[in-house]
Structure formats: C-alpha cells, structure tokens
N, C-alpha and C positions, 0 to 999 in steps of 0.2 A: 504494500500500500504506500509505503514511503517513496518508492521509486515512481509510482504513478503520480503521487502528490508532487514530487520533484519535477516531473515532466509537465504536469499541469501548471505549476508555478513558472517553469521556464516558458511555456507557451503563453501564459498570461503576460509575463514580462516582455516576451518577444512582440506580442500584439500591442502592448502599451508603447514600446519603442517605435514600432511601425506607425502606430496612431500619432505619436508625438512627432515623428519625422514627417508624416503626411500633413499634420497641422502646421508644422514649421514651414514646410514647402508652400502650403496654401497661403500662409501669412506673408511669406517672402514674395510670392507672385503678386498678391494684392498690394504689398508695399511697393513693388516695382511699377505696377499699374498706376497706383496713386502718385508715385514720383513722376511718372511720364505725364500724367494729367496735370499735375502741379507745374511741371516744366512748361507745358504748352500754355497754361494759364499765365504763368510768369512772362513767357515770351510775348503773349498777346498784350498783357499790361505794359510791358516795356515798349512795345510798338505804340500803344496809346500815349505813353509818356513822351516818346520821341516825337510823335505827331503834335502833341500839345507844346512841346519845347520849340518845335519849328514855328508854330503859330505865335508863341510868345516872342521868339527871335524876330519874326516878321513885324510884329507890333512895335517892338523896341526899335528896329531899324526904321520903321515908318516915323517914329518920334524923332530919332536922331537925324534923319535925313533932312528935316526942316530946320537945321541950324542956320540955313540961309536967311537973309533978311526979307522974308516974304510976308505979304499981308495975310491976315487971318483967313480970308476967302481962298487962299492958295493952298491951304493945308491938305487939300484932297488931290493935289496935282499927281502924285504917284498913282493913286487909284484911278484917276482919269486916264493917265497914260496906259496903265494896264488894261483898262477897258477898251481903249482904242487899239492897242497892240494885239490883244488876245481874247477879248471879252472876258478878261480876268481868269483865264484858263491856264493852269500850270502845265498842262499837257499839250498846249497848242504847238503845232509844227507847220512851218511853211517850207516845203521841200525845195521850192525854186530858189530860195535865198539861204536855206539851211538855218532859218531863224527859229529859235526854240524857246519855249516856256512863256511865262506870263508877261515878260518884257520883250519877247521875240529877239533874243540876243543872238548875234551871229558870231562865228569863230573869230573874226577880225576884232570884235569888241573884247572878247576874252583875252586875245593877244595884246591889245592896247592896254587893258587894265593890268595885266601881268607885267607889261613894260613899265607902267607907272609905278607899280609896287616895287619892281626891281630898282628903279631909279631912286625911290624913296628909302631904299634899304630895308624894306619890309620883308619878312620871311614867308608870308602867306602867298600862295599862288592858286589860281583857279584852273580847273580842268574843264574841258568842253561839256562834259556831262553835268557840271554844276549849273548849267543854264536851265535845267529842268527843276531845280530846287529853288523855291520862291525866295527864301531868305538869302540865299547866295546870289541870286539875281539882283536882289535889292542892294546887297553889299557892293556888287559890281557897279550898279547904277550910282550909288553914293560916292564911291571912289572916283568914278568918271566925272561926275558933276563937280565934286570938290576940286579935283585936279585942274579942270578947265575953268574953275572959278565962275561957274554958271550961277547967276543969282536970281533973275526974274523967272516967273513961271513960263513965260513965252520963250525965253532963252534956253531954259532947261529942256522944254519939250522939243523945240526946233533942233537943238544940237543933239539931243538924244536920237532924233529921227535922221538927221543929216550929217552927223559928225561935228567935230569942233568948229567948223565953219558953217554950220547949219543956218545961222542967221543970214548968211549971204545968199542962200539958195531959196529961190522963190517957191519951189515945190514944198518946202517945209512950212511955208505960210499956210497952205491948205491943211497940212497935218495939225498945225497949231489950232486952226479953226475947229477941227474935230475934237481935240483935247479940250479946248475952251468950252465947247458946247456941253461936254460932260462935267466940267467944273461948274457951269451955271445951273445945271439941273439938280 
C-alpha cells in the first residue's frame, strides 16, 4: 500500500507541477499579449503627442514670425499665404514646379534657406522632405523673410511668390491681390 501511496503522491505532485507550468505559461503568454497591446497603445499616444507638438510648434512659429513691424490686421498674413498657396493643405503637391506642402516650397527655396543658414553659421539644415512638414515650412518661411528683411505684408507675400526681387515683378502684384483678399475676409 505504501508503494501505491508513493506512486499516487508522485502522480499528484507531477500533475501539480504540470498544472503550475501550464498556469505559468498561460500567464506568460497573457503578459506578452498585454505588453504588445500596451506597446501599441504607447506608440499611438506618442504619435498623438508628436502631432500635438507639431501643432504647438506651428502656433509658436506663427507668433514668432510676426516680429516684423506689421499692423494688427496683418497678423493673418501667413495663413492667407497658405490659403493661396495650398488651400492650407500640408499634402499639396504641384508636380510641374515640384512645389510641396502648405507653403508650396520648391527645392531652390530649401537650397536658398540652407545657404542663408550656412552663411549665418547656423548648424541647422533642411532636407527637401521637410517641405511636407508644416512647422518646418514655417521655419523656412521665417528664415527667408528675416534674411531678406521683408517687412510689409505686401513685400513678404510678393517676395515669397517671386523671390527676393518679387516687388519688381508685376506678376507678383496679382499674387498679392489674392493674398490681400484672404486677409480682408
């Protein structure tokens, strides 16, 4: 009887060990699934934070960009330019000019801004893909306007459209009219 009891105890112990191992495996699998779910949730939240950070950066750049001595009515100039350029669309693309983003920036503008930054001894440089990112487009706009000392809303709009000598180009006067219409509305 002792031998049977011993075998029964061994079998019970074996079943307990197997049950415990199965339970540990199930807990481990659930833990891994939970960790994967939490990681996805964390990635999604990080994406939301990044998006909000970009919006905040855009708002801050919008505030900083008006360091120029402009009238109160001109505070919406950047928004008016974006509306004319892209209907305020960050994904706008004009293949005939390779103009990209909310401000329809061409590669030559990125090159000019990087040249300005290099001359100023600034370490920052922009890539062509930065044109798709609103706050970086606004940064380039700001650097360009400050470098060329553009001060009035008309001068800013026309030179944005026609380059540093945009005020001398009659075509940019029509562009200014479009921007001005958006300022007045």
